[in-house]
C-alpha positions as CSV (number, residue, x, y, z in Angstrom):
1,M,16.1,-13.9,-21.8
2,N,17.3,-14.0,-18.4
3,I,15.5,-12.9,-15.1
4,I,17.3,-10.1,-13.4
5,E,17.1,-10.2,-9.9
6,I,16.6,-6.8,-7.4
7,D,18.0,-7.0,-3.9
8,E,18.9,-4.5,-1.5
9,L,22.3,-4.4,-3.0
10,N,21.9,-3.5,-6.8
11,C,18.1,-1.4,-6.7
12,Q,19.6,1.5,-7.2
13,A,20.6,0.4,-10.4
14,Y,16.9,0.3,-11.3
15,P,14.6,3.1,-10.3
16,K,13.1,4.2,-13.7
17,L,11.8,0.9,-15.3
18,D,9.4,1.0,-17.9
19,I,7.1,-1.1,-16.5
20,A,4.2,-3.1,-18.6
21,A,3.0,-5.2,-15.8
22,F,4.0,-6.4,-12.1
23,S,3.2,-9.3,-9.6
24,I,3.3,-9.1,-6.2
25,A,3.0,-12.4,-3.8
26,S,2.1,-12.1,-0.2
27,V,4.0,-13.0,3.0
28,G,2.1,-16.1,3.5
29,A,1.3,-17.0,-0.4
30,M,2.3,-20.6,-1.4
31,G,5.6,-20.6,-3.2
32,D,7.8,-17.5,-3.4
33,G,6.2,-15.9,-0.8
34,G,7.1,-11.8,-1.0
35,S,7.9,-12.5,-4.2
36,I,7.7,-9.2,-6.8
37,Y,8.1,-10.2,-10.7
38,I,7.8,-6.9,-13.2
39,I,8.1,-7.2,-16.8
40,D,9.2,-4.1,-18.6
41,R,7.8,-2.9,-22.0
42,K,10.8,-4.7,-23.7
43,G,9.7,-7.9,-22.1
44,Q,12.8,-7.9,-19.8
45,I,11.8,-9.9,-16.7
46,Y,12.9,-8.7,-13.0
47,H,12.5,-10.6,-10.1
48,A,12.5,-9.3,-6.1
49,N,11.4,-10.6,-2.7
50,F,10.8,-8.6,0.2
51,C,10.9,-10.7,2.8
52,H,12.8,-13.8,1.9
53,G,16.2,-13.8,1.2
54,E,19.7,-12.4,2.7
55,N,19.8,-9.2,1.0
56,H,15.8,-8.9,0.4
57,I,14.7,-5.4,-0.8
58,L,13.2,-2.8,1.6
59,E,9.6,-1.5,1.3
60,Q,11.3,2.2,0.7
61,H,13.1,0.7,-2.3
62,I,10.0,-1.2,-4.0
63,K,8.5,2.1,-4.1
64,D,11.4,3.6,-5.7
65,I,11.6,0.9,-8.5
66,I,7.4,0.8,-8.8
67,P,6.1,4.4,-7.8
68,V,2.2,3.2,-8.6
69,I,2.6,0.3,-5.9
70,E,1.3,3.3,-3.6
71,D,-2.2,3.6,-5.5
72,V,-2.5,-0.5,-5.5
73,Q,-5.6,-1.8,-2.9
74,F,-4.4,-5.4,-1.6
75,G,-7.3,-7.6,-0.4
76,M,-10.0,-9.1,-1.6
77,S,-12.3,-6.5,-1.4
């Protein structure tokens, strides 16, 4: 299965994903800092990045794709 890339140019096409899980790496994370991986209920994987790349996705569009993200508390405590 291919990973579908979501960026600022195509993010409007993915507003209603049936998300099963997602992972977000902070800006300073090792590897792909700023990356977001989403897995929908059918097993399709999506990738976006909010700080790297020519067409990185903007914060307001992340909230459109992952509405629950506003309820998530990040950090160790």
